[in-house]
Each structure stands twice: as structure tokens, then as C-alpha cells.
C-alpha positions, 0 to 999 in steps of 0.5 A: 237521380235528376235534380230539377234545380242543380246549382254550380258554385255556393258563392253568395249567388248560387245560396240566393237562388237556393235559398228563394227557391226554397222559399217557393217550395222548389228543391235544388242541390248545390255543388261545391268544390270546397270541402267545407264551408269553412275550408278558405276565407271568403274575403273582406266587407262588403256594401250591400246595396238598396236597389239589388243586394238588400232587395234579393235578402228581401226575396229570400226572406233574410232581412232582419238576419242580414240586419244582425251582421252588419257591422256598424260604422263601416260604412266611413270612408277617407282618403289619403296621399302616399304620405298618410295626409288626409285629403278627405274624411267621410264620417259614419253616419249613423244610417247606412243605406249601404250597410257593411258587412262581412262577406263570410258571414253573409255567406253563413247566414244564407247557408244556415237558411237552407235544408239541410244537404242543399249543399254537397261539399268536395263536389267538384265538377269534372265532366258536363254533357249536353243529353237532349231536352235541356237536360245535362249529365253531370260527372263529378271528382268522386265519380257520381254523376247527375242529371239536371233539368235546370243547370244553373252556372254560379262557379265565379270567373273561370267557371265549368258551366260557360263553356256551353253557353259562350266562347268567352273567357276572362282576360287580365285587366292590367291590374291586381290585388294583394291581399294581406292582414294586420290583426289586434291593430289598435295595440300592436299597430296603432299608428296604421290603426289611426290611419285607416280609421273606423271603415276603408281607408283609400292611400293612392297615387297613379297606378298604384293604391293601398286600400284597407278596411277595418273589420271586427275583432281588431282587424285590418283587411287590405289590398295592395292594388297595383297596375302591373303586367301579368309577367310581373306577377308571375315572376313574384314568387307569392310561395316565398312570403318574405321575398313577396313581401319586400317586392310588392314593398319595394313599388311602395319605397317613400310611401309613409311608413304607417301605410307600408306597414299594411304590407310589411308587417301582415301577419298572413302571407300575401295574397295575388288577386289578379283582376280579370274581366269578361267582355263588356255586355258579355251575352250568349244565345239561348241553350236549352236547360242551362244559364249562368249568374254572377262573375259566370255571367259578367265578370268585371273590376271589383266595384262594390257591385259584384255580389250584390249582382250576383245575389239579385240574379239568384234571386231574380232567376229563383222567382222566374223559375217559380213564376214558370214552374211547368215551362223551364224555357221561359223562366231562363228566357224572362230570367235572361231578358233582364240579366243582360242589360242589367249587367252590361249597365254596370261594366262602364261603372266598373272600370270607372272606378278602377281609374278613379283609384289607380289613374293619372289623377289619383287620389284627387279623382276619387276626393272628387268622386266622394265629394261630389257623390257623397251618396255613393261613398262606398261604392269604390270598395275593396273587392266586390 
């Protein structure tokens, strides 16, 4: 079986590519290792930017559907110190030029926009073989095979497609985010809910912080940020919920109890998400028939840009393929010419945001950032 466009990974970037191709009447198949769309949580709130994420959704013909899932007021932001003192309050002004949506809602919207059968669930790649003339043979865990004319790696940080193009591998930044959730917060955790407010809350100190966002349904979704070695993380047994919670909480001894409740009162097991990055300006030489998008192409620390860039990559690649239907290499070359400088420009911002949140001047550095750049109030988000 030959599939003209084979996409590995059903994240936001891969699904946006599939949707834009569909808009242009071009078939695509998305192979996803997850057994179903609901098999795991999809992360928290995302702010969707005018210059890339919203443009991609417009190219996908989904602007109205996107507007229907916006979390009104979610663009509010507060900065606190470790004692819970309010240092800066940026309320929502109701205009939300970078409106907030749940990643899961956005992914579901994209999935619903695709023809039935576009995504093949439980389809994990085990082998990829160059066949010549830009074609690649792929084998999956169930033993099935497919031959691609255009192969796109949209499969994230640990991409199986990337080695066809590049020897680069993600490296640990020295920062880990530990993810926790509190539910029914207005009834069960009112003091913590009040500290977080209606949008995002950043309680920071050098080397550590607690960042939370209010989500629909009375949920507080938190990321406990720690500058710690890979060895420290490995020595923390996150399969033992009580032990892991106690060890992480101990790093915040002396902090306001209503803040540390986001750690100690979590109603799901804490999940450690080690932050990795590819080299700044990661690029590769043109390889016939294959390319990358999103984190597979330009993994960087969370800064609010990752999801937006992935969707924009997908839309731009889809349009390039549509514009060069009879010349695969012209399409991929045109896409990559724009991809490399576009993504490189965001690496410095990503590392700067991490330093603003956890560097020596935190939390004042983030207060200064918000105060000096009010239009960028939601750049420093919890997860990209």
C-alpha cells in the first residue's frame, strides 16, 4: 500500500498538517502509537498566538470552532512570592488577543475535523527503511507495513523519524516540571484557589517555583518547577506517590501552605516531566521524501510557543505540498527554507523565559517582564 503523505504522530502539529492537506483535497494518514485519543491526558492550557497558532487554525478552516472552546478569562496572570504575597496582578481585559484553550479540547477539535480513518491508533513505528527515490518503508508493531511518498515526523522530542535527517538528540536542561492536579477547588481548596485566581499564577524563587492555571470545572493544574540534576530526579521514585510528593514538597519548606497544597494535596500521582532541548538552531541537509515539524524539529524549553509553532509548521508544510503537488522535493525544500530561521528565532526566547521564572532574580524578573511587556503577559506559560 502506498500513502502519499504519511504523518507519524497525532499531536497538534501532525493533526494540523493532516487537516490543511484535507482542506486542499490531499489524502494523508496519521500513525499514532497511543491506542486511542483518550488513552492519556493531553496537558493543560495553551495560549494561542495571533501570528502563528491562530494563523494555522485559519488555514485549517477552524477559526469558528476554535473560538467556541476558548477559556474566557484564562489570560489573567498573577505573580506571587514564596510566602503568597501578591507582587503583580494582570487581570483579563476581556479581549484575549492570545486566548487560552485546553490542549485536549484543541486536539479533539482537530481530530473531529478529519475524515474517519485518517488517524490509525495503536500504530507504533518499529522500523523505517529508505527505499530510494524519496520513498520510505515503515513497519509497525502489528507487523503491517506502508510505503511513503512523503514522510513527516511529527512525533515529538524522541522522534523515530529524526535519525533519518539528523544525529541530534535532546539534552536535559537541568529543569524538571512535576505535574499535579487539584479538583473541585472552590469547595475543597478555597484558599489555594483564591491565590491562583482566574488564570495563571506564578509563585517563584531562584531555582524553584510553583506555577498553576485554573481550568474549567474547578480544576487547578500545577507544574512544580525545580532546577535539579538528572540524578536527583532518578533518585525520586515517582511510582511511590507518597514518597515522591514528600520529597518534592520538602524542596518548598517554609513556603506558604496554601501554595504547597498544590503539591501535598494533589489528587493525582505527581508526574515528573524533565525538560529537554535540541541544539539551538537545529537543522539538517535536505533528505529526499522526509521532513520534521514541531518538537521533532525544534524541541526547546516551554515558553508558550511550542504548540503554536507546531501547528504553524503543520499548516505551512500542508500549503507547501499543495502548492507543489507534482514536485515533492520542491515542496519540502520550500518548507524547510522557512522552517529553520523561523524556529531558530524562538530558542533564545525559550531559554530567557526559563531564566525569568527560575533565575537568580526570580520572581522580580518575571514581574519586570510582565510590567514592561503587558502585551506578552501570557508568554511564560506552564507548558508549551
